[in-house]
N, C-alpha and C positions, 0 to 999 in steps of 0.2 A: 489594521495591524501595522501597515507601512507607516501610517501617520504617527502612531504611538511610538514606533521605533525611532523615527526622526526626532520627536520631542524628547524621548529618553536620552538620546545620544547627543543632543544639541549642547555644545560647550564641553563635551566629554571626549573629544577626539584624541586628547593626549593619552587618555586611558586606553583607547584603542591602539595607539602607537606603542604603548608600554606592553601590550599583549602580543606584540609581534606584527601589528598592522593587519589590514584586510588581505584577503588572498591575492588581490591583484586583478586587473581587468581581464587579462588573457585567461587565467584559470577560471575566473567567475563566468565569463561568457561560455567557455567550454563546458562547464558544469551545467549551466542553464540549458544549453542545446542538448546535452546528454539526457537530462531529466525530461525535457520536452519530448524527445524521441521515445523515452520509456513510457511517458503518458500516452502517446499515440499507440504504442504496442499494447498497453493495458486496455485501451478503449476497443481495439480490434479483438483482443482476447475476450473481453466481456461480451462482444457480439457473438463470438464462437460459443460461449457458454449458453447464450440464448438459443443458438441454433441447435445445440445438443438437447435443449429442453423443448424443441419443436416450435420455437418462436422465431420470427423473422423481423429484421429491422435493417434498413439501408446503412451502409458504412458511414455516410455523412451524418445521418441522423444519430447513429450510435456515438460518433465522436462528439456531437453537440450535447447529447443527453449525459454522457459520461463526464465531459468537462464541466458542464453547468452544475451537475449534482455533486461532483467531487469536493468542491470548495465548501459545501454545506457542513462537512464534518468538523469545521472549525467553530461552528455555532453550537453543535451538540454532537456528542460522541456517536459515530456510526450514522449520522444524519444522511449520509449519501445513500443509504438503503432506502429510506423513505423518498429521497429526492429522485431516485431512478424509478421508483414505483409511480410517482406523480408525473414526472416529465415523460416517462416511457409511454404512458397512456396516449399522449398526443401523437405518437407514431405507431399506434396499433398494438402496443404491448399491454398485457394485463398487469394489474398492480402486483399480483403474485409473482409473475415472471420477472418483473423489474426488481422487486425486493429480493427474491430468492437468488437471482444471479449476482446481485451485489454481495449477498452473504457468502456465496461460493467464492467470489473474488477475495474477500477478506480472509476466509478460512484457508484458501490455497496459499495466499501470500504469507500467512502466519506459519503454515507448515514449512514453506521454503526457508523462512527466517530461522525456524527452529532447527532445521537440518544444518544450516550454516553455523549456527551457534554451537551445535554439538560437534561439527566437523573441525571447528577452530578452537575447541575447548583448551587444548594444551598451551595455546599462545595467549589467550586472554585471561585465563583463570588466575595465573600468577599476578596479573596486574590488578585484578578485582576479585579477590577470594571471597569477599562478603556477598558476591553475586552468585555463589555456587548453587543456591536454590533454584536459580533460573535455568540451570542445566537440567535439573529434574523437571521443571515446568515445561521444558522444550521436548521432553520425551513423548508426551501424548500427541502434540501436533505432528511430530515426525512419524509416529506410528500410524496416525490417520492417513498421512500422505502415502506411506508404504502400502497400506490396505487399499487405498484408492487406486494405486497402480497395479496391484496384483489382482484384486477382486473388487472392481469399482461398484458393481451392482450390490454386492454384500454391504459395502459402505453406505449406499443409498438406503438399503433396508434398515441399517442401524440409525441413520439420520431420521428416517420415517418413524421408527419406533420412539426415538427421543422426542420428536415433534408431537407425538400422540400422548405424551405425558400430561396428566391433568392440568396443572397450572399453565404450562407452556401452550397446550392446545387451546385453552380458553383465551390466552393472551393473543394468539394469532387467529382466533375465531375459526379454527379448522380449515383455513385457506390452503394449507399445505398438506392436508391429509391425503393419504394414498400416493405420496410422492414417488415411492419406489415403483408404482405401477404406471405412472405417467411419464417417467423419465428413464431412459435406458442409456447407459454410458459404457461404451466398449473400452477395452484396454488400450486400443490404439488411440482413440480420442482422448482418453485420460492422459496418456503419455504425451500427446501433442500439446494439450493444454498445460501440462506440467513444464514442458520445455519452454513454452512461451512465458510462463510466469518466472521460470528460472532465468531466462534471458533478461526479463525486466529487472529482476534483482541484480543481475550482473551489471547491467547498465548503471543502475543507481549506485552500486558499489564503485564502479569506475569513476563516476562523478565525485563521490566522496573521497576516493584516493587522490584525485587531482587536487582537491582542496587540502587534503592532509599533507601532501607533498609541498604545496604552495605555502603552508604555514609552518614549515620546518620539519615535517615528518620524513623519516628515512625509509623509502619504499623497499630498498634492497634488504633491509633488516627487519622491518616491522609491518610489512604489508598484510601478513596473515593476522597479526594482532589488530590492525585497523579494520580488516574485513570482519573479524569477530566482534569488535566494538560496535561497528555500524549495525551488524545483524542483531546483536544483543539489544541495541536501542530500539530497532524495529520491533522485536519481539515484545519488549517491555511496553512500548507505546501501544501495541495492539491489545495487550492484556490489561492495560490500565484503562478500562472502559469508562472510568469517571472523568478522564481528561479528554476534552475535544481534540481530535486529531492526534492524540498521544502527546500533545504539547506539554513539555516539562519532563515527565518521566522518561521519554525516549532520549532527550538530550542529556539528562542526568546520568543515565546508564552508560551512554557512549562516552561522555566526557570523563567519567570516573576511570574508564579503562585507558583511553588515549593520553590522559594527563600523566600517566606513568612514563611515557616516552617523549612527550613534547612539552610537558609542563602544564600547570593548571590554567593560566591565563590563555595560552594559545588553544588549549582544548576547548575552553568556553567559546572562544572566537570561532573555532572550527564548527562546533555544533550549531551556533547561532547563524553563521554564514550558510551552512548547509540547508537549514530550515528556510532561511530567507530566499535563497536562490531556488529552492524547490517551489516556493510560493510564486516567485516570479515566473518560473517555467509553467506553472499551472495557469496563471493569468495569460501567458502567451498562448498556451494551447486553447484556453477558453476563447481568446480572440479568433484563433484559426477556426475553431469549431463554430463560432457565431457566423463567420464569413461563409463557411461551407454548408451551413445547416440548410436543409430543404426549405424552400419558401412556402410550400403547401404541405399540409398535414394530410395523411391518408384519411379518407372518409369511410364510414362503416359501409359494408356491402349492402346493397338494396335487397330487401326481402320480397320474394315473389308472392303475390296475393294468392 
């Protein structure tokens, strides 16, 4: 992706300058560091989801498995789910635990984004009225999050019922059957996980706002619109299951809104810079995870004769 970007931009730096230029070294470094910290928080939270499901994995192993599998989503939409199932087995996780915990992460983040989209609706709707239908699309994930906080076990029962549906049950080969009896989620743990995912979203929004300001955005006037635009893009990217990593739909939705306040060319530069710096942060976290990964993988327990 980096190589393609270099080839595409070679000889076109004047166009970049006409768009207002790149965000600058300081804001770019700040955004990368913020995104990297958010990645570390997500990896630790993924480990917490596993613990809630009765599975254990060391923190260093969790960081490595999360970082290595996360980049897979750019090859195939939601490929990190299978990635964690495969890599997690090397550290004692079942494929079911690895895959299901990744799906929980995606679902929880989608719900957080939906809440932010609905909460900032008055600020972004005027800039992108053709996206009104997404406000309705955000109602279901937001409602799921509310049920998860108030009655988490009832939510698990609903998920188990959905997974038992004929075609879906055949697709997953019954590996998640009886989920509500295998996993117990208290309100306290659900609240703690929600706070962690909310902090992750807040960090990513701070990184986006840093870049928004660097490219000419007025935070004092338009920060709520920018938050709504970024959240809208995240929601669209996760709903666009046909696009690996949400690449394209996410940027289009965000740019459509922020272009109303900073212009079309800077808006495109903003979403492109955000995606590129997020990718750099993921590679940085991948390097850290590789350095910290356990050198020995756990061995199966011996069976007494």
